[in-house]
N, C-alpha and C positions, 0 to 999 in steps of 0.2 A: 841027283836032285838039283834043280835050279833054284837060285835065290831070286825072289822078286826084286825088280829094279824100278825106281821112280824116274820117269822121263818128264822133264819140264822144258817148255819153250815159252819164254816170256819177253814182251817188248811191245812195239807198236810199228805199224806201217804208216808212213806219212808222205803226203804229196803236197808240196807247197809252191807258191809263186816264186819266180826268179826275176832278176832285174833284166830289162827295165820294167817298171810297174806297168801293169796292164797286160802282161804276158799270160797266156793260159797255163794253169788255172789261176784265177784272180785270188782265191782264198785257199788257205791251207786245209787239207782234208787228212784226217787221221783216224785209225781204228786200232784198238788194242789186240794184241795176240797173247793168249793165255791158254796153253795146253798143258795139262798135267795128267798123266796116266801111269798106272802100274803095269809093267810088262814082265815077262818071264826071262827074256834074253836081251843082252845089250852088248855093244862094242863101241869103244871110244878110243880115239888116238889120231896121231899124225902119221902119215905114210908118204913115202917116196914111191911114185908110180913110174915104171918104165915098161910100158906095154904099148908099143907103136902098132899102127894098123898093119895087118888085119886082126891082131889078137885082142882078146878081152881078158881082164883079170876078174875072177869071181870074188866079190867083196863079202859075200855071206859065208864063204868057205871057212870052216873052223870056228865060227861064232856061235853055233848052236841055234841060230835063228833060221826058221824055215818059213815064217810068215811075218814079213817086215811091215810094221805099222807106222813107224816114224823114222825120218832120215833128215839129217842136216849135214850137207857136204859143202865145205868151203875150199875153193881152189886158191892156193898160195902163189903159184906161178904155172903157166901153161894153159892149154885148152883141152878139155876132155869130152869124150862121148860117153854118156852113161846109158846103159841098156837095162831097162826094167821089164820084167815079165809079171803078169798077173795070173791069178788062178784061172782066168778065162783062156790063158795061153797066148795072149797077144803081147808081142814085144813092142816097146816104145823106145825110141832113140832120142836122147836130148843132148844138145851141145851145151856145155857149161864152162864159162870162163871166170865166174866169180863165186856164186853159191846157189844152192838149191835147198829148199826146205819142203818136206813132204810129211803130211799127217793124214792118215787114212785108217782109223781104227775100226770101222764097221766090218763085221764078219763077212768074208767073201770078197772084200775089196782090197785086201792087202797085196803087197808085192811078194812074189814067190821066188824070184831070182833077180840079182843085182850084179852087174858087171861094169867095168870101166876100161876105157881105152885112152891112151895118151901118155905123155911124159911130163912130169912135174911133181909138185907137192900138194897134198890135200890134208885137211882136217876133217874128221868124220865122227858123227854120233849116229848110231843105229839102235833101234829098239823094236822088239816084237816078241813073238813066241816061237 
């Protein structure tokens, strides 16, 4: 039996002017980020990844998560290729050198497989069912 977990992602995304004055954009734009959901499975932690091409490391293995709804991945050093698969069966490859945040709670839109390729350190928060 799993224990429900609370996932929260709070903060703001801001885009502001830089010097010299008059550079685009002229004004600062900001919007809040506030996600809070209860999920059945979660995984949190820092990991050292050593999976050079052509291999991929399955990040969902051993977590009990088969339907990933939320992901925050922070790269501490290195560049990684992240492979995500949806229930539609389509693979998406993303190159990540800093961080990625993913929120997709709608039924049928979750990630069903998540793998990573590269060498370096990451911090990872995953939640789903």
